Every structure is written in C-alpha cells, then in structure tokens.
N, C-alpha and C positions, 0 to 999 in steps of 0.2 A: 354577599347580599348587598344590594343597593336600595336605599330608600329615597325615592324621588318625591320632593315636596314643592309646592308652589302656593304662594298666597297672592291674592289679587283683588282688584276693585273693578267693577263693571260700569259701563256707561249708562246702564238702565236705572230707573227709579227703584228705590228700595221697596220690595214687596210686589213689584210689577209682574205682569205675565211674561214679559220679555226676560226678566231676571230668572224666573222659574224655568222657562224654556231653555235658557242657556245652561243652567245647572243640571237639568235633565239630560241634555245632550252631552255635557261633560261627563256625567255619570255613566253614560253608555260606553265610555272608553274602557270600562272594567272588563268588557268582553274581548278585548285584544289579548291574544295568547301571550303568556309569560308574565302577566300581572298577577300579583297576589296582594291581599290585604288592602284593597282599594277603599279609600274613604273620601267622600265629599264633605267638607266641613264649613261651618259658619263660625267666624271669629267673634268672640264675645268680650275680649279684653279691651281695656281703654288705652293701651300703650302704643297702638299704631292705628293707621287708617285703613288697613286692609279689611275686607269684609268676608272673604271666603278663602278656603284652602282646598287643595287636593293633595292626597298622600297615597302612595302606592309603593310596592316592593317588587324587586326583580331578583332572581336567583344569582345573576352574574351580569357582567358587562355585555355579553352577547345578547341576553334577553332584553336588556335596557336599549341597546342599539336597535334590535328588531322592532321594539315598540316605537322608537323615534322614527323609524323608516316605514312603519306600517301605513298603508293607504288611508285607513280610518283616522289615524292620528294626524297625518298630513292634511287631510281634508278638514278636520276640526280646527287645526291651527289656522289654515287659510280662510275658511268660511265663517268661523265663529270667533276664535281667540283674537286674531289681529283686529277685526272690526269692532269688537265689543269690550275688550279688556283695556282699561285706561292706565293701569299700573300694576306691576307684579314683581315678585321676588322669588326666584327659583333656587332651591338648595338641594343638592344630592349628597347623601350621607352613606358611609360604610361604617360598620361597627368599629369602635375604637379598640385597638390592640396595643396595650402598653409595651409589648415586646418589640414593636416596630420602631 
C-alpha cells in the first residue's frame, strides 16, 4: 500500500469562491480508478503555513503510477495545480516494516 499525501497553499483569498472551486475540482480526483480512502483536508495546526491537504491510498506502485499518468490527473496538474498552488510538500508513505 502507498499513501500519497500533499499539503499546499493556494494563491486565492481565504474563503473565496476560487478557493472553493479549486478544492471541489481537487476532490473530483477521487473518481480516478485505483484510489481508495481519498480525503481533502483543511490544516488547523499553527506549526506550518500550509492550508490544505490531500491524502489517498493505492494498493501498489502500479496503481499509483496509473493515477499519475491518468488524463484527469494530468489535466488537473496542468490546468489547476500549477497556476493556483503557491507552495506544497508531497510525501508518499508505505507501511513501516521493522523486519526490513
């Protein structure tokens, strides 16, 4: 299992219609085959400046690769992510196995 996470800031004013539209479009990524446990998140802690997060899981590397290459994901990155996200941190996890 791979858990794909990203935290980010947007160029839009807090609470704006543009912010809401971006988050709605980002949430539509959940329909891409191979994604499970998709969450769109609002950051509430005071320890960083990121405002939002996305988290999703994939059964394996092949499912994650298919998501990255999916036309809907590619279009979202080009048409929304690159023009509207001002900063982000992406982290991908696999379960810790102490035997490794």
